[in-house]
Backbone as a chain_set.jsonl record, in Angstrom:
{"seq": "MEELKSTINNFIQARDWKQYHAPKNLAMALSVEAAEIVEIFQWKKADEPLSTADLEHLRQEIGDVLVYLLELANKYDIDIVQAAKDKMILNDKKYPEEVVKGKSNKYTEYQ", "coords": {"N": [[135.468, -129.17, 184.545], [134.891, -129.128, 181.832], [136.785, -127.289, 180.917], [139.152, -128.717, 181.351], [138.721, -130.88, 179.613], [138.778, -129.505, 177.189], [141.418, -128.54, 177.195], [142.82, -130.964, 177.048], [141.891, -131.915, 174.584], [142.861, -129.892, 172.854], [145.618, -130.261, 173.194], [145.952, -132.833, 172.11], [145.074, -132.444, 169.467], [146.939, -130.53, 168.529], [149.171, -132.079, 168.262], [148.499, -133.917, 166.418], [147.463, -136.427, 167.233], [145.038, -137.665, 167.4], [144.481, -139.653, 165.614], [145.58, -141.891, 166.756], [144.033, -142.469, 168.877], [142.015, -144.48, 169.142], [139.187, -146.169, 170.56], [139.958, -148.717, 171.619], [142.736, -148.406, 171.937], [142.812, -146.309, 173.778], [141.543, -147.521, 175.959], [143.392, -149.517, 176.538], [145.652, -147.951, 177.185], [144.656, -146.649, 179.427], [144.397, -148.805, 181.171], [147.107, -149.503, 181.502], [148.119, -147.195, 182.751], [146.622, -147.249, 185.121], [147.688, -149.56, 186.197], [150.22, -148.613, 186.746], [149.705, -147.061, 188.941], [149.073, -149.044, 190.79], [151.569, -150.226, 190.979], [153.023, -148.401, 192.503], [152.201, -148.94, 195.074], [152.813, -151.571, 195.382], [154.795, -153.182, 196.937], [154.573, -152.208, 199.457], [153.746, -151.977, 202.932], [150.452, -152.208, 204.345], [149.889, -150.031, 206.029], [151.928, -148.317, 205.539], [153.337, -145.174, 205.02], [153.362, -142.993, 202.123], [156.258, -141.817, 200.435], [157.474, -138.493, 199.732], [158.256, -138.397, 197.067], [156.916, -140.657, 196.065], [154.272, -139.824, 196.462], [154.122, -137.686, 194.651], [154.538, -139.106, 192.292], [152.247, -140.737, 192.347], [150.282, -138.729, 192.103], [150.805, -137.835, 189.494], [150.274, -140.16, 188.0], [147.568, -140.575, 188.569], [146.594, -138.345, 187.285], [147.205, -139.084, 184.621], [145.491, -141.307, 184.335], [142.994, -140.056, 184.553], [143.037, -138.375, 182.29], [143.083, -140.244, 180.12], [140.713, -141.585, 180.682], [138.801, -139.546, 180.4], [139.149, -139.013, 177.667], [138.336, -141.468, 176.544], [135.669, -141.537, 177.412], [134.731, -139.305, 176.029], [134.786, -140.236, 173.413], [132.49, -141.699, 173.261], [130.565, -139.963, 173.972], [129.991, -139.739, 176.74], [129.092, -138.526, 179.831], [131.178, -138.298, 182.379], [130.914, -137.571, 185.054], [128.148, -137.711, 185.507], [127.839, -140.399, 184.888], [129.251, -141.566, 187.015], [127.663, -140.729, 189.174], [125.26, -142.059, 188.537], [126.176, -144.679, 188.732], [126.725, -144.839, 191.456], [124.142, -144.788, 192.482], [123.203, -147.255, 191.561], [125.051, -148.88, 192.961], [124.234, -148.382, 195.567], [121.838, -149.749, 195.624], [122.723, -152.362, 195.156], [124.356, -152.779, 197.315], [123.045, -152.468, 200.042], [123.095, -150.404, 202.887], [122.223, -151.342, 205.419], [122.579, -154.054, 205.162], [125.215, -154.588, 204.355], [127.043, -153.184, 205.879], [130.226, -152.744, 207.201], [131.187, -155.016, 206.002], [132.894, -156.787, 203.363], [132.17, -158.335, 201.218], [131.317, -159.539, 197.89], [128.503, -158.292, 196.066], [126.821, -160.368, 195.2], [126.978, -162.288, 197.123], [125.293, -161.582, 199.124], [122.735, -162.159, 198.517]], "CA": [[135.666, -130.377, 183.758], [134.895, -128.745, 180.418], [138.074, -126.664, 180.646], [140.136, -129.797, 181.263], [138.463, -131.598, 178.365], [139.242, -128.643, 176.107], [142.884, -128.553, 177.254], [143.249, -132.274, 176.543], [141.586, -131.943, 173.152], [143.82, -129.007, 172.178], [146.918, -130.928, 173.264], [145.922, -133.949, 171.155], [144.974, -131.896, 168.108], [148.186, -129.859, 168.179], [150.183, -133.095, 167.977], [147.913, -134.844, 165.445], [147.423, -137.737, 167.88], [143.682, -138.225, 167.4], [144.542, -140.872, 164.81], [146.019, -143.005, 167.605], [143.151, -142.554, 170.033], [140.881, -145.39, 168.983], [138.742, -146.625, 171.891], [140.784, -149.84, 172.074], [144.018, -147.873, 172.384], [142.576, -145.537, 175.008], [141.274, -148.477, 177.037], [144.663, -150.159, 176.885], [146.48, -146.954, 177.862], [144.048, -146.454, 180.746], [144.773, -149.967, 181.974], [148.537, -149.394, 181.808], [148.293, -146.121, 183.738], [146.082, -147.748, 186.388], [148.689, -150.507, 186.708], [151.328, -147.841, 187.302], [149.277, -146.693, 190.303], [149.235, -150.258, 191.601], [153.003, -150.436, 191.175], [153.48, -147.523, 193.586], [151.844, -149.568, 196.351], [153.038, -153.014, 195.256], [155.519, -153.87, 198.004], [154.449, -151.453, 200.699], [152.83, -152.49, 203.943], [149.155, -151.53, 204.271], [149.887, -148.765, 206.778], [153.171, -147.584, 205.24], [153.061, -143.896, 204.332], [154.093, -142.755, 200.876], [157.292, -140.779, 200.451], [157.138, -137.32, 198.921], [158.431, -138.789, 195.665], [155.813, -141.562, 195.727], [153.055, -139.011, 196.379], [154.163, -136.971, 193.373], [154.342, -140.13, 191.262], [150.828, -141.079, 192.411], [149.546, -137.593, 191.561], [150.979, -137.844, 188.042], [149.583, -141.322, 187.426], [146.136, -140.294, 188.662], [146.348, -137.429, 186.178], [147.198, -139.868, 183.384], [144.261, -142.099, 184.307], [141.872, -139.162, 184.275], [143.127, -137.93, 180.895], [142.642, -141.325, 179.237], [139.302, -141.845, 180.965], [138.031, -138.488, 179.748], [139.218, -139.223, 176.222], [137.484, -142.613, 176.22], [134.287, -141.097, 177.6], [134.405, -138.392, 174.93], [134.55, -141.027, 172.195], [131.128, -142.22, 173.304], [129.714, -138.89, 174.484], [129.594, -140.112, 178.101], [129.385, -137.555, 180.887], [131.717, -139.173, 183.421], [130.366, -137.193, 186.361], [126.814, -138.309, 185.584], [128.023, -141.855, 184.924], [129.636, -141.919, 188.389], [126.47, -140.553, 190.014], [124.353, -143.167, 188.223], [126.774, -145.905, 189.272], [126.537, -144.825, 192.914], [122.744, -145.172, 192.723], [123.174, -148.716, 191.403], [125.796, -149.477, 194.074], [123.402, -148.272, 196.76], [120.859, -150.837, 195.546], [123.432, -153.635, 195.256], [125.005, -152.862, 198.625], [122.287, -151.68, 201.024], [123.867, -150.14, 204.104], [121.797, -152.188, 206.535], [122.998, -155.432, 204.914], [126.645, -154.755, 204.094], [127.895, -152.325, 206.707], [131.366, -153.407, 207.832], [131.521, -156.247, 205.282], [133.529, -156.5, 202.06], [131.823, -159.371, 200.258], [130.713, -159.132, 196.629], [127.06, -158.158, 196.226], [126.136, -161.632, 194.936], [127.014, -163.104, 198.336], [124.285, -161.106, 200.06], [121.393, -162.52, 198.038]], "C": [[135.739, -130.031, 182.265], [136.228, -128.093, 180.019], [139.173, -127.714, 180.488], [139.958, -130.569, 179.957], [138.97, -130.802, 177.165], [140.772, -128.619, 176.049], [143.434, -129.856, 176.678], [143.05, -132.34, 175.037], [142.57, -131.085, 172.361], [145.209, -129.628, 172.122], [147.004, -132.021, 172.196], [145.902, -133.428, 169.717], [146.283, -131.255, 167.657], [149.267, -130.859, 167.774], [149.715, -134.116, 166.94], [147.891, -136.276, 165.988], [146.04, -138.377, 167.871], [143.65, -139.555, 166.634], [144.928, -142.108, 165.627], [145.057, -143.293, 168.76], [141.867, -143.33, 169.754], [140.459, -145.859, 170.377], [139.58, -147.764, 172.463], [142.106, -149.33, 172.644], [143.867, -147.082, 173.678], [142.318, -146.462, 176.186], [142.557, -149.168, 177.49], [145.571, -149.195, 177.644], [145.969, -146.694, 179.27], [144.438, -147.591, 181.684], [146.238, -149.906, 182.398], [148.769, -148.339, 182.886], [147.748, -146.54, 185.106], [147.061, -148.741, 187.022], [149.889, -149.776, 187.301], [150.978, -147.309, 188.695], [149.477, -147.882, 191.239], [150.699, -150.471, 191.945], [153.561, -149.581, 192.323], [153.278, -148.191, 194.944], [152.288, -151.029, 196.448], [153.708, -153.677, 196.455], [155.487, -153.119, 199.327], [153.51, -152.174, 201.666], [151.56, -151.642, 203.905], [149.165, -150.159, 204.936], [151.134, -147.909, 206.513], [152.863, -146.289, 204.497], [153.874, -143.787, 203.036], [155.135, -141.666, 201.089], [156.796, -139.599, 199.617], [157.24, -137.658, 197.439], [157.301, -139.708, 195.211], [154.494, -140.798, 195.592], [152.996, -138.242, 195.063], [153.944, -137.937, 192.218], [152.869, -140.521, 191.191], [149.977, -139.974, 191.781], [149.626, -137.584, 190.033], [150.226, -138.997, 187.385], [148.07, -141.156, 187.499], [145.739, -139.318, 187.552], [146.281, -138.16, 184.847], [145.902, -140.67, 183.25], [143.069, -141.216, 183.945], [141.875, -138.693, 182.82], [142.608, -139.019, 179.956], [141.163, -141.651, 179.457], [138.406, -140.803, 180.303], [138.023, -138.662, 178.229], [138.316, -140.371, 175.784], [136.01, -142.236, 176.354], [133.847, -140.18, 176.468], [134.106, -139.132, 173.632], [133.103, -141.492, 172.102], [130.138, -141.213, 173.884], [129.127, -139.244, 175.857], [130.03, -139.018, 179.055], [129.876, -138.366, 182.092], [131.208, -138.825, 184.813], [128.982, -137.808, 186.522], [126.899, -139.831, 185.637], [128.385, -142.319, 186.333], [128.449, -141.787, 189.335], [125.493, -141.702, 189.8], [124.868, -144.473, 188.804], [126.607, -145.977, 190.789], [125.097, -145.189, 193.29], [122.602, -146.682, 192.597], [123.895, -149.416, 192.553], [124.992, -149.453, 195.356], [122.356, -149.384, 196.793], [121.519, -152.197, 195.731], [124.024, -153.866, 196.645], [124.246, -152.026, 199.651], [123.04, -151.592, 202.357], [123.51, -151.098, 205.233], [122.219, -153.641, 206.379], [124.52, -155.565, 204.901], [127.58, -153.98, 205.013], [128.986, -153.141, 207.416], [131.798, -154.689, 207.15], [132.101, -155.889, 203.916], [133.211, -157.535, 201.009], [131.273, -158.767, 198.97], [129.192, -159.157, 196.806], [126.308, -159.468, 196.02], [126.107, -162.531, 196.183], [125.968, -162.684, 199.365], [122.88, -161.53, 199.665], [120.988, -163.894, 198.478]], "O": [[136.56, -130.585, 181.533], [136.732, -128.319, 178.919], [140.019, -127.61, 179.6], [140.937, -130.875, 179.276], [139.529, -131.375, 176.229], [141.351, -128.673, 174.964], [144.398, -129.846, 175.913], [143.939, -132.772, 174.303], [143.058, -131.508, 171.313], [145.897, -129.526, 171.106], [147.995, -132.121, 171.472], [146.633, -133.924, 168.859], [146.688, -131.428, 166.507], [150.18, -130.515, 167.023], [150.436, -135.061, 166.62], [148.256, -137.219, 165.286], [145.89, -139.524, 168.294], [142.885, -140.459, 166.969], [144.634, -143.236, 165.231], [145.248, -144.243, 169.52], [140.772, -142.883, 170.093], [141.293, -145.936, 171.28], [139.879, -147.776, 173.657], [142.541, -149.77, 173.707], [144.708, -147.181, 174.571], [142.814, -146.223, 177.288], [142.774, -149.374, 178.684], [146.191, -149.578, 178.636], [146.758, -146.537, 180.201], [144.769, -147.364, 182.848], [146.566, -150.228, 183.54], [149.531, -148.565, 183.826], [148.346, -146.223, 186.134], [147.237, -148.756, 188.24], [150.506, -150.26, 188.25], [151.864, -147.128, 189.53], [149.991, -147.732, 192.347], [151.031, -150.852, 193.067], [154.474, -150.01, 193.029], [154.092, -148.023, 195.853], [152.144, -151.648, 197.503], [153.19, -154.681, 196.944], [156.299, -153.381, 200.214], [152.597, -152.889, 201.251], [151.594, -150.487, 203.48], [148.518, -149.229, 204.454], [151.359, -146.903, 207.186], [152.2, -146.309, 203.459], [154.927, -144.407, 202.887], [154.912, -140.712, 201.835], [155.812, -139.712, 198.886], [156.395, -137.243, 196.647], [156.785, -139.56, 194.104], [153.691, -141.094, 194.707], [151.941, -138.158, 194.434], [153.236, -137.613, 191.265], [152.305, -140.624, 190.102], [149.057, -140.257, 191.014], [148.623, -137.349, 189.36], [149.611, -138.823, 186.332], [147.362, -141.561, 186.576], [144.672, -139.453, 186.953], [145.399, -137.889, 184.033], [145.292, -140.705, 182.181], [142.236, -141.595, 183.122], [140.82, -138.625, 182.19], [141.779, -138.743, 179.09], [140.448, -141.96, 178.504], [137.376, -141.139, 179.718], [136.99, -138.475, 177.587], [137.614, -140.267, 174.779], [135.199, -142.584, 175.497], [132.711, -140.27, 176.001], [133.266, -138.698, 172.844], [132.56, -141.658, 171.01], [129.015, -141.567, 174.242], [127.933, -139.072, 176.101], [131.199, -138.633, 179.082], [129.084, -139.041, 182.75], [131.086, -139.706, 185.663], [128.678, -138.372, 187.573], [126.127, -140.477, 186.344], [127.886, -143.344, 186.797], [128.249, -142.637, 190.202], [124.959, -142.257, 190.76], [124.091, -145.282, 189.31], [126.375, -147.053, 191.341], [124.87, -145.832, 194.315], [121.956, -147.319, 193.429], [123.414, -150.426, 193.065], [125.053, -150.393, 196.149], [122.025, -149.9, 197.861], [120.96, -153.083, 196.378], [124.172, -155.005, 197.089], [124.741, -150.986, 200.087], [123.548, -152.59, 202.869], [124.393, -151.606, 205.923], [122.219, -154.391, 207.356], [125.055, -156.56, 205.39], [128.799, -154.123, 204.915], [128.696, -154.1, 208.133], [132.68, -155.387, 207.651], [131.831, -154.813, 203.381], [133.91, -157.617, 199.999], [130.818, -157.623, 198.958], [128.663, -159.94, 197.593], [125.248, -159.659, 196.616], [125.282, -163.441, 196.267], [125.782, -163.367, 200.372], [121.93, -161.282, 200.407], [119.889, -164.346, 198.158]]}, "num_chains": 1, "name": "protein.A"}
């Protein structure tokens, strides 16, 4: 992860783009890239496989999302791996297996 963060940082610095990477801009870019992932699946049936071209497109968009997410996390000195681990602990409390197994309701509906 550190190597990737360094590669991203070097890329941005070499192009003098840090000036454009305000948290607001990164959050907006992240949202746009996530929407591009949604677009890949937009009119497909639930069980429809992705074409080779769609898989490559998905791979690229996931890469874009990760780059912007890492940049946003770096702005606030957030370790995204630890943040994900912490979130899973919270999710485990909000969605106890014995209560929610096989269900897709929001956690507020189980209380």
